C-alpha positions as CSV (number, residue, x, y, z in Angstrom):
1,T,17.1,10.7,2.7
2,L,14.5,13.4,3.5
3,G,12.1,13.1,6.4
4,A,9.6,15.7,7.6
5,R,6.9,15.1,10.3
6,G,4.4,17.1,12.3
7,A,0.9,18.4,11.6
8,G,1.2,20.8,8.7
9,A,5.0,21.0,9.0
10,C,5.9,19.4,5.7
11,T,3.0,20.0,3.4
12,L,5.2,21.6,0.7
13,T,8.1,19.2,1.0
14,P,7.1,16.9,-1.9
15,R,6.3,19.9,-4.1
16,A,9.7,21.4,-3.4
17,V,11.4,18.1,-4.1
18,G,9.7,17.9,-7.5
19,V,10.4,21.5,-8.5
20,A,14.0,21.1,-7.5
21,G,14.3,17.7,-9.2
22,I,17.7,18.5,-10.7
23,F,19.1,18.7,-7.2
24,T,17.2,15.6,-5.9
25,K,18.1,13.0,-8.5
26,N,20.0,11.1,-5.9
27,L,17.3,11.1,-3.2
28,T,16.6,7.6,-2.0
29,R,14.1,8.0,0.7
30,L,11.2,10.5,1.3
31,A,9.0,10.3,4.4
32,V,6.3,12.8,4.8
33,G,4.0,12.9,7.9
34,G,1.2,15.4,8.6
35,A,1.1,15.9,4.8
36,A,-2.1,18.0,4.7
37,A,-1.5,19.4,1.2
38,V,0.1,16.4,-0.5
39,G,-1.8,15.3,-3.6
40,D,-1.4,13.2,-6.7
41,D,0.5,16.0,-8.5
42,D,3.1,16.1,-5.8
43,V,3.7,12.3,-5.9
44,R,3.9,12.5,-9.7
45,Q,6.6,15.2,-9.4
46,V,8.6,13.2,-6.9
47,F,8.5,10.0,-9.0
48,R,9.6,11.8,-12.1
49,A,12.3,13.9,-10.4
50,C,13.8,11.3,-8.1
51,A,15.0,8.4,-10.3
52,S,16.9,6.8,-7.4
53,L,14.0,6.8,-5.0
54,R,13.9,3.6,-3.0
55,A,11.4,4.4,-0.2
56,L,8.3,6.6,0.0
57,E,6.2,7.0,3.1
58,I,3.2,9.3,3.3
59,C,0.9,9.8,6.3
60,E,-2.2,12.0,6.6
61,A,-2.3,13.2,3.0
62,S,-5.0,15.5,1.6
63,D,-8.1,14.4,-0.3
64,A,-6.2,15.3,-3.5
65,L,-4.2,12.1,-3.0
66,T,-6.2,9.4,-4.8
67,G,-3.6,7.3,-6.5
68,K,-4.6,8.4,-10.0
69,N,-2.2,9.9,-12.6
70,W,0.9,9.2,-10.6
71,W,2.9,9.0,-13.8
72,S,1.0,11.0,-16.4
73,K,-2.2,13.1,-16.5
74,D,-2.5,12.4,-20.2
75,A,-2.2,8.6,-19.8
76,P,-3.9,7.9,-16.4
77,D,-3.7,4.1,-17.0
78,V,0.1,4.0,-17.3
79,P,1.7,2.7,-14.1
80,A,4.1,5.0,-12.4
81,Q,7.6,4.0,-13.4
82,V,9.6,3.5,-10.2
83,P,12.0,0.7,-11.0
84,K,14.2,1.2,-7.9
85,L,11.4,1.6,-5.3
86,E,11.7,-0.9,-2.5
87,R,9.3,0.4,0.1
88,L,5.9,2.1,-0.1
89,R,4.0,2.9,3.1
90,L,0.7,4.8,3.1
91,A,-1.2,5.6,6.3
92,R,-4.3,7.6,7.1
93,C,-4.8,8.8,3.5
94,G,-8.5,9.2,3.5
95,A,-9.1,9.6,-0.3
96,L,-6.5,7.1,-1.6
97,R,-8.3,4.6,-3.8
98,E,-5.6,2.8,-5.7
99,V,-1.9,2.2,-6.3
100,T,-0.7,1.4,-9.9
101,L,3.1,1.0,-10.2
102,F,5.8,-0.6,-12.3
103,A,8.0,-1.5,-9.4
104,P,10.0,-4.7,-9.9
105,E,12.1,-4.1,-6.7
106,L,9.2,-3.4,-4.4
107,R,9.8,-5.4,-1.2
108,D,7.6,-3.7,1.4
109,L,4.0,-2.5,0.8
110,A,1.7,-1.2,3.6
111,A,-1.6,0.5,3.3
112,T,-3.2,1.2,6.7
113,D,-6.2,3.3,7.7
114,C,-7.0,4.3,4.2
115,P,-10.7,3.7,4.1
116,A,-11.3,4.4,0.4
117,F,-8.4,2.1,-0.8
118,R,-9.8,-0.5,-3.3
119,A,-7.2,-1.5,-5.9
120,V,-3.5,-2.5,-6.0
121,A,-1.9,-3.0,-9.4
122,I,1.8,-3.8,-9.1
123,D,3.8,-4.8,-12.1
124,G,6.9,-6.7,-10.9
125,G,8.2,-7.3,-14.4
126,A,5.6,-9.9,-15.5
127,G,2.6,-7.6,-15.8
128,T,0.0,-6.7,-13.2
129,Q,-1.2,-10.3,-12.9
130,G,2.3,-11.9,-12.8
131,A,4.5,-12.9,-9.9
132,L,6.1,-10.4,-7.6
133,P,9.4,-12.0,-6.8
134,A,10.9,-9.1,-4.8
135,M,7.9,-8.7,-2.4
136,R,8.7,-9.7,1.2
137,S,6.1,-7.8,3.3
138,A,2.5,-7.0,2.8
139,V,0.5,-5.1,5.4
140,F,-3.2,-4.1,5.1
141,G,-5.4,-2.9,7.8
142,D,-7.3,-0.2,9.6
143,F,-5.2,0.7,12.7
144,M,-7.4,2.8,14.8
145,P,-7.2,3.6,18.6
146,V,-8.3,0.7,20.7
147,E,-11.3,2.6,22.0
148,A,-12.6,2.9,18.5
149,Y,-13.1,-0.9,18.4
150,R,-15.4,-1.2,21.4
151,E,-18.3,-1.9,19.2
152,R,-16.4,-4.1,16.7
153,A,-15.5,-7.7,16.6
154,A,-12.4,-7.2,14.4
155,R,-10.4,-4.6,12.7
156,R,-11.9,-3.3,9.4
157,A,-10.1,-4.2,6.3
158,T,-8.6,-1.2,4.5
159,T,-8.4,-3.2,1.2
160,P,-11.1,-5.5,0.0
161,A,-10.3,-9.1,1.0
162,E,-10.3,-10.3,-2.6
163,T,-7.8,-7.7,-3.6
164,A,-5.5,-8.5,-0.7
165,V,-5.7,-12.3,-1.3
166,A,-5.0,-11.9,-5.0
167,L,-1.9,-9.7,-4.3
168,V,-0.5,-12.1,-1.7
169,K,-0.9,-15.1,-4.0
170,R,1.5,-13.3,-6.4
171,C,4.2,-12.8,-3.8
172,V,6.2,-16.0,-4.3
173,A,8.8,-15.2,-1.7
174,L,6.6,-13.5,0.9
175,E,8.1,-13.4,4.5
176,T,5.6,-11.2,6.4
177,V,1.8,-10.7,6.0
178,S,-0.5,-8.8,8.2
179,V,-4.3,-8.5,7.6
180,P,-7.4,-7.7,9.6
181,A,-9.5,-10.6,10.8
182,S,-12.3,-8.9,8.8
183,A,-10.4,-9.4,5.5
184,T,-13.0,-12.1,4.6
185,P,-14.4,-12.7,1.1
186,E,-18.1,-11.9,0.6
187,R,-20.6,-14.6,1.2
188,A,-21.2,-15.0,-2.5
189,L,-17.6,-16.2,-2.9
190,G,-17.7,-18.4,0.1
191,G,-20.9,-20.4,-0.2
192,D,-22.9,-20.9,3.0
193,R,-19.9,-20.9,5.3
194,G,-19.6,-18.3,8.1
195,P,-17.1,-15.4,8.1
196,E,-14.5,-17.2,10.1
197,D,-14.6,-20.3,7.9
198,R,-14.4,-18.1,4.8
199,F,-11.4,-16.3,6.2
200,V,-9.6,-19.5,7.0
201,A,-10.4,-21.0,3.6
202,A,-9.3,-17.9,1.6
203,W,-6.1,-17.2,3.5
204,S,-5.1,-20.8,3.8
205,E,-5.2,-21.1,0.0
206,A,-3.4,-17.8,-0.5
207,L,-0.6,-18.8,1.9
208,R,-0.5,-22.5,1.0
209,D,2.6,-22.3,-1.2
210,R,4.5,-19.8,1.0
211,A,5.5,-22.2,3.8
212,A,9.1,-22.2,2.7
213,T,9.5,-18.4,3.0
214,L,6.8,-17.1,5.5
215,A,8.2,-16.1,8.9
216,R,5.5,-13.8,10.3
217,V,1.7,-14.0,9.9
218,C,-0.4,-11.5,11.8
219,V,-4.2,-11.5,12.0
220,Q,-5.2,-8.1,13.5
221,R,-7.9,-8.0,16.2
222,P,-8.6,-5.2,18.6
223,L,-7.4,-5.6,22.2
């Protein structure tokens, strides 16, 4: 386990882990906060060097962290091969746009306050459209200070509603889900119904078959 936090205090940590991969093959958890210099190249180095990695947490990464080429620059469409990864939490990564992984053991996925985030492609062993039997927790949202919501009716969705709904439908043993009240499909997908009705319809369908496993459902609204 390696954790480093504090503004600018750990910007070189992932790079060092990647370069010293021979010494970090047994690393199981890497948490990096205030990661002002962390980019896609650093994540790729970590994934390739740390074959035993089970948890990765990144907060406040640089604009060089987009989610592309996390496995190979020469084959950008190939998912990052992280068969032992169980937890991935990304927060306040302003340029992050996508996550593409082969991660059959992934249990905990969170993407919060990542305004450019648009796509999640997780292969749980049955392709990127198949079931995710290991997933237990999915958290999406834009967690900003309360004062930032004075002009808003609800938290802003980090991930497009359609993307979040589609992912949750694949999580056959989901226990926890947390989404913003604004995670509502576009009007074109919801007919003439209002946003609240579209939200209820979309998420009721997504969670309909999860009654046997769901323990916590959170709909985020500002206080």
